[in-house]
C-alpha positions as CSV (number, residue, x, y, z in Angstrom):
1,M,153.4,128.4,61.8
2,G,155.8,129.2,64.9
3,T,159.4,128.7,65.2
4,G,161.1,125.3,64.0
5,E,157.6,124.2,62.3
6,V,157.6,122.9,59.3
7,K,154.8,122.7,56.4
8,E,155.1,120.9,53.2
9,G,153.3,120.7,50.2
10,F,152.0,122.6,47.4
11,L,152.2,126.4,48.9
12,C,151.6,130.1,47.9
13,P,154.5,131.5,48.7
14,L,152.8,134.6,49.6
15,C,150.3,133.6,51.5
16,L,151.2,130.7,52.9
17,K,147.6,128.4,51.7
18,D,147.9,124.6,51.8
19,L,146.0,124.2,47.9
20,Q,146.4,120.5,47.4
21,S,147.8,120.5,43.4
22,F,149.7,122.4,41.1
23,Y,147.3,123.2,39.0
24,Q,145.3,124.9,42.9
25,L,148.4,126.1,43.4
26,Q,148.3,127.8,39.9
27,G,144.6,129.2,39.9
28,H,145.2,131.1,43.5
29,Y,148.5,132.8,42.6
30,E,146.7,134.0,39.8
31,E,143.8,134.3,41.5
32,E,144.6,136.3,44.0
33,H,148.4,137.2,44.4
34,S,148.4,138.4,41.0
35,G,149.2,142.2,41.1
36,D,152.6,141.2,43.9
37,D,154.7,140.4,40.9
38,R,157.3,143.2,42.4
39,H,156.7,142.1,46.1
40,V,158.1,138.7,45.0
41,R,160.9,139.4,43.0
42,G,162.5,141.7,46.0
43,Q,161.9,138.8,47.8
44,L,163.6,136.4,46.1
45,K,166.5,138.8,45.6
46,S,166.9,139.4,48.7
47,I,167.5,135.7,49.5
């Protein structure tokens, strides 16, 4: 993603994969990033 480029939709917050629905995003996140919870919390705290 280039500087200033805006992406919208059901994007995974970790890998930015564009999914088609909330349910697909939820499933993807649970399958692909279930062990990444501490990493996400750290990112959110730094915002």
